[in-house]
C-alpha positions as CSV (number, residue, x, y, z in Angstrom):
1,M,59.7,79.6,23.7
2,A,56.2,78.4,24.6
3,R,53.4,80.8,24.1
4,E,50.9,81.5,26.9
5,P,47.4,80.3,26.0
6,R,45.0,83.0,25.3
7,I,41.7,82.8,27.1
8,P,38.9,84.4,25.1
9,D,36.9,87.2,26.7
10,R,33.6,86.1,28.0
11,P,30.6,88.1,29.2
12,P,30.2,88.2,32.9
13,C,28.1,85.5,34.6
14,R,24.6,86.5,35.6
15,L,22.3,85.0,38.2
16,Y,19.3,82.9,37.3
17,L,16.8,82.8,40.2
18,I,14.3,80.0,40.7
19,T,11.4,80.1,43.1
20,P,10.9,77.3,45.6
21,P,8.2,74.8,44.7
22,A,5.9,76.4,47.3
23,V,5.7,79.9,48.7
24,T,3.6,80.1,51.9
25,D,4.0,83.9,52.4
26,L,3.9,85.7,49.1
27,E,4.6,89.2,50.6
28,A,7.6,88.0,52.5
29,F,8.9,86.2,49.5
30,A,8.4,89.2,47.3
31,A,10.5,91.3,49.8
32,L,13.3,88.7,49.6
33,L,13.1,88.6,45.8
34,E,13.3,92.4,45.7
35,A,16.5,92.3,47.9
36,A,18.0,89.6,45.6
37,L,17.1,91.6,42.5
38,S,18.7,94.7,44.0
39,A,21.8,92.9,45.1
40,G,23.3,91.6,41.9
41,D,23.1,91.2,38.1
42,V,20.1,88.9,37.7
43,A,19.3,87.6,34.2
44,A,16.1,85.7,34.8
45,L,13.5,84.6,37.4
46,Q,11.9,81.3,36.9
47,I,8.5,81.0,38.7
48,R,8.4,77.3,39.3
49,L,5.4,76.4,41.5
50,K,4.7,73.0,40.1
51,P,2.4,71.6,42.8
52,A,0.4,74.9,43.1
53,D,-3.1,75.4,41.9
54,E,-3.9,77.9,39.1
55,E,-5.0,80.7,41.4
56,T,-1.9,80.4,43.5
57,I,0.2,80.6,40.4
58,R,-1.8,83.6,39.1
59,R,-1.3,85.5,42.4
60,A,2.4,84.7,42.4
61,V,2.9,85.8,38.8
62,A,0.9,89.0,39.4
63,R,3.0,89.8,42.5
64,L,6.5,88.7,41.5
65,A,6.7,89.4,37.7
66,P,6.4,93.2,38.0
67,N,9.2,93.3,40.5
68,A,11.4,91.3,38.2
69,R,10.5,93.3,35.1
70,A,11.2,96.6,37.0
71,H,14.8,95.3,37.2
72,E,14.8,94.3,33.5
73,V,14.9,90.6,34.5
74,A,13.3,88.0,32.2
75,V,10.4,86.1,33.8
76,I,10.0,82.4,32.9
77,L,6.9,80.5,33.9
78,N,7.1,76.8,33.9
79,D,4.5,74.7,32.2
80,R,1.9,77.5,31.9
81,P,2.4,79.6,28.8
82,D,-1.3,80.7,29.1
83,L,-0.4,82.6,32.3
84,A,2.8,84.2,31.0
85,K,2.2,87.8,29.9
């Protein structure tokens, strides 16, 4: 008699959020991010504002990272380790 294959237990999948390349309204985006963070099991937020200038990235990190960290979500900042705190 054939044995049924055993599928190993796996941890549940988690969400990985990535910002759009440009955020025109940071406060509106922060509200959407908060809703997403509150809605499901999010593992990480990648702040990926490649074409943005340094000040725009600094403002985005200052506004978005605390929200993510309040939900125990890792924050990943592309190409700018000097701004990651």
